[in-house]
C-alpha positions in Angstrom: -19.2 16.7 -2.8 -20.2 15.5 0.7 -17.8 16.8 3.7 -17.7 17.0 7.4 -17.2 20.6 8.1 -15.9 21.9 11.3 -17.9 24.9 12.1 -17.0 25.9 15.8 -16.2 24.4 19.1 -18.0 21.0 19.4 -19.9 21.5 16.1 -19.2 19.7 12.8 -21.7 19.3 10.0 -21.8 16.7 7.4 -23.1 18.4 4.1 -22.8 19.2 0.6 -20.0 21.5 -0.3 -18.3 22.6 -3.5 -15.8 20.2 -5.2 -12.4 21.5 -5.0 -11.1 22.8 -8.5 -7.8 21.3 -9.7 -5.8 24.0 -11.1 -2.5 23.4 -13.4 -0.1 22.9 -10.4 -2.6 20.7 -8.2 -3.9 17.2 -7.6 -7.3 16.3 -6.8 -7.7 12.8 -4.6 -10.7 10.9 -4.0 -10.4 9.9 -0.3 -10.9 6.6 0.6 -9.7 6.4 4.1 -9.1 9.2 6.8 -8.1 8.0 10.3 -9.2 10.0 13.6 -6.3 11.5 15.5 -6.3 12.7 18.9 -5.4 16.1 17.6 -8.8 15.9 15.4 -10.4 15.4 18.7 -8.7 18.4 20.5 -9.5 20.6 17.5 -13.2 19.5 17.7 -13.5 20.6 21.2 -11.3 23.5 21.5 -10.2 24.6 18.1 -6.5 25.5 17.0 -4.9 28.7 16.1 -4.0 27.5 12.6 -7.5 26.8 11.7 -10.1 29.2 10.8 -13.5 27.6 10.8 -15.3 26.5 8.6 -12.6 23.9 7.8 -12.3 20.2 6.7 -10.3 18.3 9.2 -8.5 15.0 8.9 -4.8 14.4 8.2 -4.1 10.6 8.2 -5.3 9.8 4.8 -5.2 7.8 1.8 -7.0 7.7 -1.6 -6.8 7.6 -5.5 -5.6 10.5 -7.7 -8.5 11.5 -10.1 -7.1 14.8 -11.7 -3.7 16.2 -12.1 -3.0 20.0 -13.2 -0.9 20.1 -16.6 2.3 21.1 -14.4 2.0 18.0 -12.3 4.4 15.3 -13.6 5.0 12.8 -10.9 1.5 11.6 -10.6 -1.2 10.7 -12.7 -5.0 9.6 -12.4 -5.4 6.2 -11.1 -2.3 6.5 -8.7 -3.0 5.2 -5.2 -1.6 7.8 -2.7 -0.8 8.0 1.1 -0.9 11.8 2.4 0.7 13.0 5.7 0.0 15.9 7.9 3.1 18.4 8.1 3.7 20.3 4.8 7.2 22.3 4.6 6.7 25.6 3.0 10.2 24.7 1.2 11.5 28.1 1.5 12.5 28.8 5.1 15.9 27.8 7.0 14.3 25.0 8.5 12.7 23.5 5.5 16.0 24.0 3.6 17.9 22.2 6.3 15.5 19.3 5.9 13.5 19.6 9.2 10.3 20.9 7.6 8.3 19.9 10.6 10.0 22.8 12.3 8.7 25.2 9.6 7.6 28.5 11.3 4.7 28.7 9.0 3.7 25.0 10.0 1.4 24.2 7.2 -0.7 21.0 7.7 -3.5 19.1 6.0 -6.5 19.6 8.0 -5.3 22.8 9.4 -4.6 25.6 7.1 -5.2 23.3 4.1 -8.5 21.2 4.0 -8.2 17.7 5.1 -9.5 14.2 4.5 -12.9 14.0 6.3 -14.6 14.4 2.8 -15.0 12.8 -0.6 -12.3 14.6 -2.3 -9.2 16.4 -1.1 -7.1 19.1 -3.1 -3.4 18.9 -2.9 -2.1 22.3 -3.9 1.3 23.5 -5.3 3.1 23.5 -1.9 1.8 20.2 -1.0 2.5 18.4 -4.4 6.1 20.0 -4.5 7.1 19.6 -0.7 4.5 17.8 1.1 4.2 14.2 2.4 2.4 12.6 -0.6 3.6 8.9 -1.4 2.4 6.4 -3.9 1.4 2.9 -2.5 1.6 -0.3 -3.9 -1.5 -2.4 -4.9 -1.3 -4.9 -2.0 -1.4 -2.1 0.8 -4.9 -1.2 1.7 -6.0 2.6 1.8 -6.8 2.0 5.8 -3.2 0.8 6.2 -1.6 3.6 4.1 -3.5 6.3 6.0 -1.7 5.2 9.3 1.6 6.0 7.6 1.2 9.4 9.0 1.2 8.5 12.5 3.9 6.0 12.2 5.9 8.7 10.4 5.6 10.8 13.6 7.1 7.6 15.5 10.1 7.5 13.1 10.9 10.9 13.5 10.9 10.7 17.5 13.0 7.5 17.0 15.8 9.8 15.2 15.7 12.2 18.0 15.6 9.6 20.9 16.9 6.3 19.4 16.6 2.9 20.4 19.6 0.7 20.3 20.4 -3.0 20.3 19.5 -4.5 23.7 17.9 -1.5 24.9 15.3 -1.7 27.6 12.6 0.6 26.7 9.5 2.1 28.9 6.4 3.6 27.2 3.9 5.5 29.2 0.9 5.4 27.3 -0.6 2.4 25.7 -2.6 4.1 23.0 -2.2 3.2 19.4 0.7 5.3 18.7 2.4 3.9 22.0 2.0 0.6 20.7 3.4 1.6 17.2 6.5 3.1 19.0 6.8 -0.3 20.8 6.7 -2.3 17.7 9.2 -0.2 16.0 11.5 -0.5 19.1 11.2 -4.4 18.7 12.1 -4.2 15.2 15.1 -2.1 16.1 16.5 -4.6 18.6 15.1 -3.4 22.0 15.5 -6.4 24.4 12.6 -5.6 26.7 9.6 -3.4 26.2 7.6 -2.1 29.3 4.3 -0.5 28.5 2.4 1.5 31.3 -0.9 2.8 31.3 -3.9 3.6 33.8 -6.3 1.7 31.3 -6.3 -2.1 32.2 -8.5 -2.5 29.0 -5.7 -0.9 26.8 -3.0 -3.1 28.3 -5.1 -6.2 27.7 -5.3 -5.1 24.1 -1.5 -4.5 24.2 -1.1 -7.9 25.5 -3.2 -9.8 22.7 -1.3 -7.6 20.1 2.0 -8.8 21.6 3.4 -5.3 21.6 5.1 -5.5 25.0 7.1 -7.8 27.2 5.8 -6.2 30.5 2.7 -4.2 31.0 2.0 -2.0 34.1 -1.3 -0.7 35.2 -0.3 2.6 37.1 -3.5 2.7 38.6 -3.0 -0.3 40.5 0.8 -0.3 41.5 3.9 1.9 41.5 4.9 2.1 38.0 8.4 3.7 38.8 9.1 1.2 41.4 8.1 -1.7 39.0 10.4 -0.4 36.2 13.4 -0.1 38.6 12.5 -3.7 39.7 12.3 -4.8 36.0 15.7 -3.2 35.3 17.7 -4.3 38.3 17.5 -0.9 39.9 19.1 0.8 37.1 16.2 2.1 35.1 15.5 2.0 31.5 17.6 3.1 28.4 14.8 4.6 26.6 11.7 6.3 27.9 8.9 7.7 25.9 6.0 9.4 27.4 3.1 8.8 24.6 0.3 10.4 26.4 -1.0 13.8 27.5 -0.1 13.5 31.3 2.2 15.9 33.1 2.8 13.0 35.6 4.3 10.9 32.9 7.0 13.3 32.2 8.0 13.7 36.0 7.9 9.7 36.2 10.2 9.4 33.1 13.0 10.9 34.7 12.6 8.7 37.8 12.7 5.6 35.9 15.5 6.5 33.6 19.0 4.8 33.7 22.1 7.1 33.6 22.7 8.7 30.2 19.2 7.4 29.3 17.2 9.0 26.3 14.0 10.3 27.2 11.4 11.5 24.5 8.4 13.8 25.4 6.5 12.5 22.6 2.8 13.3 23.7 1.9 16.9 24.1 0.2 18.3 27.0 -2.9 20.5 27.3 -2.1 24.0 27.4 -3.5 24.5 30.8 -1.3 21.7 32.3 2.0 22.1 30.2 4.0 23.8 33.2 5.6 20.5 34.7 7.9 20.7 37.7 10.7 18.6 37.1 13.8 17.7 39.1 16.7 19.0 37.1 19.2 17.5 39.5 18.1 14.1 38.1 18.8 15.3 34.5 22.4 16.7 35.8 23.4 13.8 37.9 22.2 11.1 35.5 23.3 12.9 32.4 20.0 12.4 30.7 19.2 13.4 27.2 15.7 14.9 27.0 13.8 15.7 23.8 10.6 16.5 22.4 9.1 15.2 19.1 6.5 16.8 17.1 5.2 15.6 13.6 7.2 14.2 10.8 9.2 15.0 7.5 8.0 14.0 4.1 11.1 11.4 4.2 9.4 9.8 7.5 6.2 9.4 5.8 7.9 7.7 3.0 9.8 5.3 5.1 6.6 4.5 7.2 4.8 3.6 3.7 7.8 1.4 2.9 7.4 -0.3 6.4 3.9 -1.0 5.8 4.3 -2.2 2.3 7.2 -4.5 3.5 5.1 -6.2 6.1 7.8 -5.3 8.9 5.3 -3.3 10.6 1.7 -4.8 10.6 -0.3 -1.7 10.9 -3.5 -3.4 10.1 -3.8 -4.7 13.7 -4.2 -1.0 15.2 -7.3 -0.4 13.2 -10.3 -1.5 15.3 -13.3 0.6 13.7 -14.5 1.7 10.4 -17.3 4.4 10.0 -18.8 5.9 6.8 -18.6 9.7 6.6 -22.2 10.3 7.6 -21.2 8.6 10.9 -18.2 10.9 11.7 -19.7 11.8 15.1 -19.7 8.3 16.0 -16.2 7.6 14.8 -15.0 10.6 16.9 -16.9 9.2 20.2 -15.3 5.9 19.6 -11.9 7.3 19.3 -12.4 9.8 22.4 -13.9 7.2 24.6 -11.0 4.8 24.0 -13.4 2.2 22.6 -10.7 0.8 20.3 -7.4 1.9 18.7 -7.2 3.6 15.4 -10.8 4.6 14.1 -11.0 5.1 10.4 -13.5 7.0 8.3 -14.3 6.0 4.8 -15.8 8.8 2.8 
């Protein structure tokens, strides 16, 4: 089969590799769509401790089941499936508590297990038994189903830092996931969505997609001051930092209302993750600060259901499609912010 094989920093080669062999406990899926995530780009440039090259990346995917092992009962050839990233081991204390994204083994598709930038992907016994593998209805395209993975991550974060009816919400970072957060927040009843970004182009896209009520270009104005102005000087009820910028975490505290929920949703680069925060703000405002990482299979299922119901229009976040042979162009488009979600169709 043809696959894009990550071989070393900044080196990925599209070539013929052995097609995975489906054993009695596994599922073989013909990949139809695999979206490019920011973490794929970071791995491409800098590697990851969970990945031993050569490896096939890609964890936002969907496809068609072509073969199942004799012990597999829940799926059959012809099933259309969406596949997420985080795979619980199913055995540790965190997995047994239902928070498998905190599993200390931390299995994931496109990391320890070969991912979706290939014509076929193998779902092994652990993935089949415990992982995020959901059947999708015929009216949902494979491209849309692939984006259930990032939408599931949004739903996980929303459990930890919930949006309530009539909340004013601030999102720092107008990337596709930031926009997804905004759309889910609207569905949950937020009264005002304020979207902040350095990129005027991204904010213009957000306006066209109608995902925010107020947009602020922090390159041109004081974002904290503007948020306070928009909230009568009190600050926002919920703030999410959906970008890899240390200053966003600092600003989030300064634009938070008393007892606000603040989610550090976007991870920071390892060399920039030591951020100086004024903890007196947390103390006196009684803020609730949470992190959010990945998702559980239940969130992936909920994301598929939201997409299938039409309540979340995920299609509008897909701006580019590339064949597998053009994966380097796909990565470049995603990295240079030339669009929103970029999908590879092997």
